[in-house]
C-alpha angles and dihedrals in degrees: 000000000000101000098172097059093041090056088049087057091048095238097125095144090084097051108075099090091045091047090051091051088049093048091050090050091049087052091058093048096046092052092054090047092051089047087051088056090052092045091050092052092052095048092049089053095044108027093164093064119082111264124229109237096194089221098150092046093047092053094047091052093047095251122136104255095206094063091050093047093049092050093052095041092048097048115123139169111252099180140336106329098347127115131195128195138170115274089358090143090057089048093053090046090051090048090054092048093050089052091050094049089052092049090047090054095046091047091053091062100027111024095187092051090049093052093051091048090050092051088051092052093046089056091052092050092047090058087058093243095132099040109144104237135129091245134052140182110253086228089061092055090052089050094048099043104032127086107247123234121253111302091016130097139213137172090254093058090045089055093050091051093048090050091055089049090049093052092053091049092048088056093053092051097060108157138201127208122242114192087324098318119117103231135177136171094017124161117225094257092053091067100073092052092049089047090051092050093048090046088063093041094050094047091064102022090100090064090073089066109183096353118117119237148067095100108160130207125186130185140152117251133164095356090306136101109235120201118188129187125182095207100197136336103291107114096228097040109102142119126216119194121199118199123191111170103303099342121097125195118193121202113188130178131192141167090217117068091199093056092050091054088049091053092054092048091061092069101050090121092064122072093240124143119222129198137172128038081169118159115244132184128214126159116262094014118115128347092291098029091262137115136176120245124203128177128202128197123199122177120183134177095224137044090230090060090045093051089048090059091044089052090051092050090050093049092047098060101073086062090063095059109103088351095142094043088055090046094052089047093051093047090067088064104033138014121292097254090046093054090056092046090053089054094049089051091050090051095049092048089051088243102113126183102257090090090053093050090043092060095047106277107201091030091057091056094039088054093050091050093048093046100038104032116014094150100036103053115048123217110280096015117140118237094234089057090052101036103022124254101281098041090049090052092049091048095052091046087055091048093054091047094047092051094049095045094048093052095046089050094044093240120155127268086238089062092053092047090051091048094050095048092050089052089050094051090053089055094045091059088079098043132082104180151321115287103218091039086058091053087051089053090052092052088050089056091048089054088051089056094048090048092052094052090047089053092050092050092048089054091052089048090052094047091242125141109276112194103213091185093055092048089052093049095047094046091046090056090049090049091051091050091051091049089055092051091046091050095049093043095053088052090054092048089058095042097048094040090235127172111294087226089070090057090050090051089054090052094051092048090049092051092052090050088053095049091050093048089052086050092051088052091051091046089055089060096052115119111256089232098055114155111270094230090060091046091051092051091050094049089054090051091050090050089055090050092047091051088049092058090046091053092048091053094049089047093053092045090052091044090059091060096044096090085061088073097243108152093202091058094051091047089049094050093046091045088054088056092055092046090050089057092046087050089053091052091046088052091051088052094049094045093054091047090053091047088050092053090052096051093045097044102065089224125171119272095254092053097042095049098043091048093047096046094044091050090047095050094049092047089051089052086056089048088056090051092049088055090045085055092057092051092048090054090055090050092049091049094056090052093049091048095051 
């Protein structure tokens, strides 16, 4: 039971049994921790004697045995009557927290007793006995762990008194079970509503497989029936349902806004009104102490309609468990919005996603790709890029269905893998390649062209033989290969109904390749005894162009991962766009500097023309990459806005 978030929602009436359970668990922990203090003191005073590590006691109380053993074993005297031990400050903090948990539980059932216990704890704190520090006076240990004489007090005595109060409260909170729900204090007309909720919950409960969660508690408080379900393991992920006659109020909290919207979408067939999705903060809830709150209202004229809605609520909860995990996984294969649609489809079909995750999820798909299409789908490529959007969605739906049906039927993982691989093969029969990966290959060929030109210029600078004919032939082959990739990719853009932006990226990359192939041809015509200053300037320009191809490649690679929701990838991709523009400016400067050298140098016509035309061709290639960068930015922003 997630008592913190329930209190935040103002539904404390349902908490007492859970608070008592938490208080009794805290009692077990605090006793072990106080025993650890005593054992540490004994070990520090008699280090030669074997130390008790309280391993069994720690494990029984749900405390990490290694931490307690390390604290006891590392205890030492650091002066007259003072002890130091590893992580002692944390232990003292945990002791104080355990005592506070017990008091909170007692106060929920007996307010006066809770107030008196809190005053006693405040007195102990004021005396400095619970200060979180890595050293403590031996006398403080005695005062904390000993049972005080008549008229005195100690933490140990306080804990003993609290334990007695908790045992009394536990007796008063005796429960019964109704179709799996822990209920107490129900009226006769509450039972059909609880039974309806549990009917839906139990109908889909099996789809969580081995995952914990879906524990339900119901009670009557303030003239209403309250039904609470903890869903999974996330602290701020709970649903509280209030029923008053035929009116149902749903209070749902979640740390993930997208999952909260998904939850609402499952009830579009009911005339319920939903409000909220407001962001709230509470210490210890969510990664940034925040959660989202949504409230639903359903008013029916008949108990049967009310019970149908309650049953739908119960049936929907299993599909929230690990929902965000499944969405993130699917987003590595398809677009963000499509991942959510697949999960909504799986919920409506009573298939869910837990079976898919249980059998490996990403590994199932990765194995299918490796075995069925190792050369056709590149590492990191999304399925919608390789298969097309509709085909990728259908394939993933089939994978979720196959996983769930296999687990329910007791079939082997191997059978599921074979089924998914066969399905992927059927889709791949219509696919020739991944479009952004093809763009990446184009850029790789552009890099090869710049590198070839740079090597040719380096040979000229070193006075070594530079075969212009061979340079032209090699670069011509590279350009033809790039043309084939561009042609095939354009056909794929049309066939798969892909974003027009991808076709434009292909065009810009092809234009850059064409400019660099032209630059290679001009470089092959340069006189072998070209002035060293000109060659140096051209080499610097080629370095800029080579860097531009590397930046463009890194930008595309990062853009492929942007739809997965990784902030670092979107930042890398957008950074690449900026760097491409910077490279284009740098190339402009180098081209002008080269032109100025030619005009000031009085060189022969062949040298002057070849150097100027080569510089211009390389600079035009960087212009194409700058334009490529602007298109890439638009492509990234579409994914980020999805």
